[in-house]
C-alpha positions in Angstrom: 17.8 4.1 -61.2 14.9 3.0 -59.5 17.1 0.8 -57.6 19.4 3.2 -56.6 16.7 5.2 -54.8 15.3 2.1 -53.3 18.6 1.3 -51.9 19.2 5.0 -50.1 15.6 5.0 -48.5 16.5 1.4 -47.0 19.8 2.9 -45.7 18.3 5.7 -44.4 15.7 4.0 -42.5 15.7 2.4 -39.4 12.2 0.8 -37.7 14.3 0.3 -34.3 15.0 3.4 -34.1 11.6 5.3 -35.2 10.2 2.7 -32.2 12.8 4.0 -29.4 11.0 6.6 -27.1 12.9 9.4 -27.2 12.7 12.9 -25.3 10.9 15.8 -27.2 13.0 18.6 -28.0 12.2 22.2 -27.4 11.1 22.9 -30.8 8.7 20.1 -31.1 6.9 21.1 -28.0 4.5 24.1 -28.6 3.0 26.6 -26.1 -0.6 25.5 -27.2 0.0 22.1 -27.0 -2.0 20.5 -23.9 0.4 18.7 -21.7 -0.7 15.8 -19.7 -1.9 16.5 -16.3 -1.1 15.0 -12.9 -2.9 12.4 -11.2 -5.0 14.0 -8.2 -4.0 12.3 -5.1 -6.2 9.1 -3.7 -7.9 10.1 -0.2 -8.7 7.3 1.7 -12.0 7.4 3.1 -12.0 8.3 6.8 -13.2 4.8 8.2 -10.8 3.1 5.9 -7.8 5.1 7.4 -8.5 4.3 10.6 -8.7 0.8 10.1 -5.6 -1.3 9.2 -4.0 -5.4 9.3 -1.4 -6.0 11.2 0.5 -8.6 13.2 -0.2 -9.3 16.4 3.4 -8.7 17.4 3.1 -5.4 15.7 0.0 -4.2 18.0 0.6 -1.3 20.4 -1.3 -0.1 23.5 -4.2 1.9 22.9 -5.2 -0.3 19.5 -8.9 -0.9 19.1 -10.0 -4.3 18.1 -13.4 -5.2 17.1 -15.1 -8.7 17.4 -18.5 -10.3 17.8 -17.9 -9.7 21.1 -17.7 -5.8 20.8 -14.8 -3.3 20.6 -11.6 -4.4 22.8 -8.6 -1.9 23.5 -4.8 -3.3 23.9 -3.2 -2.4 27.4 -0.3 -4.7 27.6 2.2 -5.2 24.9 2.4 -8.3 23.0 4.1 -11.6 23.6 5.1 -14.7 22.0 4.9 -18.5 23.2 5.1 -21.6 21.7 8.5 -21.4 20.1 7.3 -17.6 18.2 4.0 -19.2 17.1 1.8 -17.7 18.9 1.2 -14.1 19.9 -0.7 -13.1 22.6 -1.9 -9.8 24.2 -4.0 -8.7 27.0 -6.9 -6.8 26.3 -10.2 -5.0 28.2 -13.2 -4.1 27.4 -13.0 -0.4 25.9 -15.0 1.7 28.3 -15.3 -0.5 30.9 -11.6 -1.4 32.8 -13.1 -4.2 34.8 -13.3 -6.6 31.8 -9.9 -8.0 30.7 -9.3 -10.8 28.7 -6.0 -12.3 27.2 -6.1 -13.2 23.2 -3.7 -15.1 21.0 -3.2 -15.1 17.6 -0.8 -17.6 15.4 2.1 -14.9 14.8 1.3 -15.1 10.9 -1.9 -13.6 11.1 -3.0 -10.5 10.7 -5.4 -8.6 12.8 -7.4 -5.7 12.0 -7.0 -2.8 14.4 -8.4 0.8 15.0 -4.8 3.1 15.4 -5.7 5.4 18.2 
């Protein structure tokens, strides 16, 4: 007799079935049971939201660049030279329209900018 009961348990038991995730039915969920709360959305800091890294060919007129010489504003559309390997753009010193320069980067380099 003990052998028959053990055999019945083995036939009804499936480890794989118990390990698989399944949706809970309505009768398994009680109204008083705590539910998982949705994660709050992360809001970037105001300084971090304005600064982003883009490829030189993605620069737009009005973008601002900051380096060791000061803050510069993009005043011309970017273009490539050397078979598309170098990207160039005309910039002016922010707040001083008379001071312009031509900046160049490798086309694969990312540039930190503040979007206008």
